C-alpha positions as CSV (number, residue, x, y, z in Angstrom):
1,M,54.4,-44.7,-12.0
2,G,50.9,-45.6,-10.9
3,N,48.6,-48.1,-12.6
4,Y,45.3,-46.9,-14.2
5,V,42.2,-48.9,-15.0
6,I,40.5,-48.1,-18.3
7,Y,36.9,-49.3,-18.7
8,A,36.7,-50.3,-22.3
9,D,33.0,-50.9,-22.3
10,V,32.3,-47.4,-20.9
11,L,34.8,-45.8,-23.4
12,L,33.0,-47.7,-26.2
13,V,29.6,-46.4,-25.3
14,L,30.9,-42.9,-24.8
15,N,32.7,-42.7,-28.1
16,F,29.6,-44.2,-29.9
17,L,27.3,-41.5,-28.6
18,L,29.7,-38.7,-29.4
19,D,30.4,-40.1,-32.9
20,F,26.7,-40.6,-33.6
21,F,25.8,-37.0,-32.6
22,L,28.8,-35.7,-34.5
23,L,27.8,-37.4,-37.7
24,W,24.1,-36.5,-37.2
25,A,25.0,-32.8,-36.7
26,T,27.1,-32.9,-39.9
27,G,24.2,-34.2,-41.9
28,R,21.8,-31.6,-40.4
29,F,24.4,-28.8,-41.0
30,L,24.5,-29.7,-44.8
31,R,20.8,-30.5,-45.1
32,L,21.7,-34.2,-45.8
33,K,19.3,-37.0,-44.9
34,P,21.5,-40.1,-44.4
35,K,19.8,-43.3,-43.3
36,V,20.0,-43.9,-39.6
37,W,21.6,-47.3,-40.1
38,R,24.5,-45.6,-41.9
39,L,25.1,-43.2,-38.9
40,L,24.9,-46.2,-36.5
41,V,27.4,-48.3,-38.4
42,A,29.8,-45.4,-38.8
43,A,29.5,-44.5,-35.1
44,L,30.1,-48.1,-34.0
45,I,33.2,-48.3,-36.2
46,G,34.4,-45.0,-34.9
47,S,33.9,-46.1,-31.3
48,L,35.7,-49.4,-31.8
49,Y,38.7,-47.5,-33.3
50,G,38.7,-45.3,-30.2
51,V,39.0,-48.3,-28.0
52,F,41.6,-50.0,-30.2
53,V,44.0,-47.1,-30.1
54,I,44.5,-47.5,-26.3
55,V,45.6,-51.1,-26.7
56,P,49.4,-51.2,-26.4
57,G,49.7,-54.0,-29.0
58,L,47.9,-51.9,-31.6
59,S,50.3,-49.0,-31.6
60,F,50.3,-49.0,-35.5
61,L,46.9,-47.3,-35.2
62,Y,48.4,-44.2,-33.6
63,P,49.8,-42.2,-36.6
64,I,48.0,-39.0,-37.4
65,W,47.7,-39.9,-41.1
66,L,45.9,-43.1,-40.2
67,K,43.5,-41.2,-38.0
68,L,42.8,-38.8,-40.8
69,L,42.1,-41.7,-43.2
70,F,39.9,-43.3,-40.7
71,S,37.8,-40.1,-40.2
72,L,37.4,-39.9,-44.0
73,A,36.2,-43.4,-44.0
74,L,33.5,-42.6,-41.4
75,V,32.2,-39.7,-43.5
76,R,32.1,-42.0,-46.5
77,I,30.1,-44.6,-44.6
78,A,27.7,-42.2,-43.1
79,F,26.9,-40.2,-46.2
80,P,26.4,-41.8,-49.7
81,F,29.0,-40.5,-52.2
82,S,27.5,-38.3,-54.9
83,S,30.5,-36.1,-55.9
84,W,33.9,-35.2,-54.7
85,R,32.7,-31.6,-54.0
86,N,29.9,-32.9,-51.7
87,F,32.3,-35.3,-50.0
88,L,34.8,-32.6,-49.3
89,Q,31.9,-30.4,-47.9
90,A,30.8,-33.2,-45.6
91,T,34.4,-33.7,-44.5
92,G,34.9,-30.0,-43.7
93,A,31.7,-29.8,-41.8
94,F,32.6,-33.1,-39.9
95,Y,35.9,-31.5,-38.7
96,L,34.3,-28.2,-37.9
97,I,31.7,-29.8,-35.7
98,S,34.2,-32.2,-34.3
99,F,36.5,-29.3,-33.1
100,A,33.4,-27.5,-31.6
101,M,32.3,-30.6,-29.7
102,S,35.9,-31.3,-28.4
103,G,36.0,-27.7,-27.2
104,A,32.6,-28.2,-25.5
105,V,33.8,-31.3,-23.7
106,L,36.9,-29.5,-22.4
107,G,35.0,-26.4,-21.5
108,G,32.2,-28.4,-19.8
109,S,34.7,-30.5,-17.8
110,A,36.0,-27.3,-16.2
111,F,32.5,-26.6,-14.7
112,F,31.9,-30.0,-13.2
113,S,33.8,-31.6,-10.3
114,S,32.7,-35.3,-10.9
115,G,33.7,-37.1,-14.0
116,L,34.5,-40.3,-15.8
117,N,38.1,-41.6,-15.5
118,L,39.2,-42.8,-18.9
119,G,42.7,-43.8,-17.8
120,S,46.0,-42.0,-17.1
121,E,45.0,-38.5,-15.8
122,T,42.3,-37.9,-18.4
123,Y,38.9,-37.2,-17.1
124,V,35.7,-36.4,-18.9
125,R,33.0,-34.8,-16.8
126,W,29.5,-36.2,-17.2
127,G,28.0,-32.7,-17.7
128,A,30.6,-32.1,-20.5
129,L,28.9,-34.8,-22.6
130,F,25.7,-32.7,-22.5
131,F,27.8,-29.7,-23.5
132,A,29.1,-31.6,-26.5
133,V,25.6,-32.8,-27.6
134,F,24.2,-29.3,-27.1
135,A,27.0,-27.8,-29.2
136,A,26.3,-30.3,-32.0
137,V,22.6,-29.4,-32.0
138,I,23.3,-25.6,-32.0
139,I,25.8,-25.8,-34.8
140,A,23.5,-28.0,-36.9
141,S,20.6,-25.6,-36.4
142,W,22.8,-22.6,-37.2
143,G,24.0,-24.2,-40.4
144,I,20.5,-24.8,-41.6
145,K,19.5,-21.2,-40.9
146,K,22.6,-19.7,-42.5
147,I,22.3,-21.9,-45.6
148,S,18.6,-21.0,-45.9
149,Q,19.3,-17.2,-45.4
150,S,22.2,-17.2,-47.9
151,W,20.1,-19.1,-50.4
152,R,17.2,-16.6,-50.0
153,Q,19.5,-13.6,-50.2
154,E,21.1,-14.7,-53.5
155,N,18.1,-16.4,-55.0
156,F,14.9,-14.6,-54.2
157,Q,13.5,-15.5,-57.6
158,T,13.5,-19.1,-58.8
159,K,11.6,-21.6,-60.8
160,L,9.4,-24.4,-59.5
161,E,8.7,-27.8,-61.0
162,I,5.6,-29.3,-59.4
163,W,4.5,-32.9,-59.9
164,A,1.2,-34.4,-59.0
165,G,-0.7,-37.4,-60.3
166,G,1.8,-38.0,-63.1
167,R,1.5,-34.4,-64.4
168,C,4.0,-31.6,-64.2
169,C,4.0,-27.8,-64.5
170,F,6.6,-25.1,-64.3
171,L,6.2,-21.6,-62.9
172,P,8.4,-18.7,-61.8
173,A,8.4,-18.2,-58.0
174,L,9.5,-15.8,-55.3
175,I,11.0,-16.9,-52.0
176,D,9.0,-14.5,-49.7
177,T,10.1,-14.0,-46.1
178,G,6.7,-12.6,-45.4
179,N,5.0,-15.9,-46.4
180,N,4.8,-18.0,-43.2
181,L,1.8,-20.0,-44.1
182,S,1.8,-23.6,-43.1
183,D,-0.7,-26.5,-42.8
184,P,-2.1,-26.5,-39.3
185,L,-2.4,-30.3,-39.3
186,S,1.0,-31.4,-40.7
187,G,3.0,-28.3,-40.1
188,R,4.2,-28.4,-43.7
189,P,5.2,-25.0,-45.2
190,V,2.9,-23.6,-48.0
191,I,3.6,-22.5,-51.5
192,V,0.9,-20.2,-52.9
193,G,0.6,-20.4,-56.7
194,E,-1.7,-19.0,-59.3
195,Y,-4.6,-21.3,-60.2
196,C,-4.3,-20.7,-63.9
197,R,-0.8,-22.2,-63.9
198,L,-1.6,-25.1,-61.5
199,A,-4.9,-26.1,-63.0
200,P,-3.4,-28.7,-65.5
201,L,-2.3,-30.7,-62.5
202,L,-5.8,-31.1,-61.1
203,P,-8.5,-33.7,-62.1
204,Q,-11.2,-32.2,-64.3
205,G,-13.9,-32.6,-61.6
206,L,-11.9,-30.8,-59.1
207,R,-11.1,-27.9,-61.5
208,H,-14.8,-27.5,-62.2
209,S,-15.8,-27.5,-58.5
210,F,-13.0,-25.1,-57.7
211,E,-14.1,-22.6,-60.3
212,L,-17.6,-22.7,-59.0
213,Y,-17.1,-22.5,-55.3
214,A,-13.5,-21.5,-54.4
215,E,-14.1,-17.7,-54.3
216,K,-17.1,-17.8,-52.0
217,D,-16.5,-20.9,-49.9
218,P,-13.5,-23.1,-50.6
219,S,-14.9,-25.7,-48.1
220,Q,-17.6,-26.5,-50.6
221,V,-15.0,-27.6,-53.1
222,L,-14.3,-30.6,-50.9
223,Q,-18.0,-31.3,-50.5
224,N,-19.0,-31.0,-54.2
225,A,-15.9,-32.0,-56.2
226,R,-15.5,-35.3,-57.9
227,I,-12.1,-35.6,-56.4
228,D,-10.9,-38.5,-58.5
229,G,-8.8,-40.1,-55.7
230,W,-7.5,-36.7,-54.4
231,E,-9.4,-36.9,-51.1
232,K,-6.2,-37.5,-49.1
233,R,-4.3,-34.8,-51.0
234,L,-6.6,-31.8,-50.3
235,R,-6.2,-29.3,-47.4
236,L,-7.9,-26.1,-46.4
237,I,-5.3,-23.6,-45.2
238,P,-6.4,-20.6,-43.1
239,F,-4.8,-17.3,-43.8
240,S,-5.2,-13.6,-42.9
241,S,-4.6,-10.6,-45.2
242,I,-5.7,-7.0,-45.4
243,G,-9.5,-6.9,-45.5
244,K,-9.8,-10.7,-44.9
245,N,-9.0,-11.9,-41.4
246,H,-10.3,-15.4,-41.7
247,G,-9.7,-16.6,-45.2
248,L,-9.3,-20.1,-46.5
249,L,-7.1,-21.4,-49.4
250,L,-7.6,-24.8,-51.0
251,G,-4.3,-26.7,-51.1
252,F,-3.0,-30.1,-52.1
253,K,-0.1,-32.3,-51.4
254,P,2.1,-32.7,-54.5
255,D,4.1,-35.8,-55.3
256,K,7.3,-33.7,-55.3
257,V,8.5,-30.1,-55.9
258,I,11.8,-29.3,-57.4
259,I,13.3,-25.8,-56.8
260,H,15.6,-24.7,-59.7
261,G,18.3,-22.5,-58.2
262,Q,22.1,-22.7,-58.1
263,E,21.4,-26.3,-57.5
264,K,18.3,-28.4,-57.9
265,L,16.5,-29.0,-54.5
266,E,13.7,-31.5,-54.1
267,T,11.0,-32.0,-51.4
268,N,7.6,-33.5,-50.9
269,Q,7.1,-32.0,-47.5
270,V,5.0,-29.0,-48.7
271,I,1.4,-27.9,-49.5
272,I,0.5,-26.2,-52.8
273,C,-2.3,-23.6,-52.3
274,L,-4.4,-22.3,-55.2
275,Y,-4.8,-18.6,-55.7
276,Q,-7.4,-17.4,-58.2
277,K,-6.0,-13.9,-58.8
278,S,-2.6,-12.7,-60.1
279,I,0.1,-12.7,-57.5
280,A,2.4,-10.2,-59.2
281,G,1.1,-7.6,-61.7
282,D,4.2,-7.9,-63.9
283,K,4.0,-11.7,-64.0
284,K,7.7,-12.0,-63.0
285,Y,6.6,-14.6,-60.5
286,Q,3.4,-16.6,-60.2
287,A,4.0,-18.4,-56.9
288,I,5.4,-17.4,-53.5
289,I,7.4,-19.8,-51.3
290,N,7.5,-20.0,-47.6
291,P,11.3,-20.0,-46.8
292,E,10.9,-22.8,-44.3
293,I,10.6,-25.2,-47.2
294,M,14.4,-25.0,-47.5
295,E,14.7,-27.0,-44.3
296,S,13.1,-30.1,-45.9
297,T,14.8,-30.0,-49.3
298,V,17.5,-32.3,-50.4
299,P,19.9,-31.8,-53.4
300,L,18.6,-33.6,-56.5
301,A,21.0,-36.2,-57.8
302,Q,22.3,-35.2,-61.2
């Protein structure tokens, strides 16, 4: 029987990269936002375990039940524990993406003739690593879109809780797939809401200026308002509609927005635009939401 050389340092780096992208993709798939240091620590521990299991003297690490417990520990390290339900969801996504990445490695290896010898007769082709990372990115992106689509299909109508300057207002809203407005500077998606409901959030001077100038020329609101410290919040958002090809809406950055659906979702990566007229004649909703907002939301801790 021949002897084989295993390069532990190469194996360590390889496992670290794969574990990091696996955990990153899990977080993206579930719209979680773990801190990078958590992912790095979990990936490092996972890569060390991957090296230890090839050491003959550490054969006690081989049992499948111990590998299962170790993978659960990695999920727990990477993602803060909020509930058992969320933990099990993260674990399920972790295994789903892990199997997909493993398949990508094996499939990619079949297409490349040069690889990396990890010992015995096991080879990993360099190109296969790119297949694995690519698979992680695709699955993560697919998960975000599917969750967003499912949420929209089941919850077209919802309720918004908007905070700005220590004040809060609630208004019914519609998730509108036809609303693709975004801030051209920051790229943040836009929520358009009726001014009459959003006015209590605004400083008095800004409300007065908006009522005078917004309909004719919203840019004058910025020039004439006593903005009361809102200079950095305000935006002018271009839009087009029937009969108005080059319109402008005055918008502002809120402190946070909470979407009340099957679960409460929170974000501050959004612009709220003020609309002077009624959005829906029956008043069933008084704001319309760009569905892209779902990509920046996080579950609100209960």
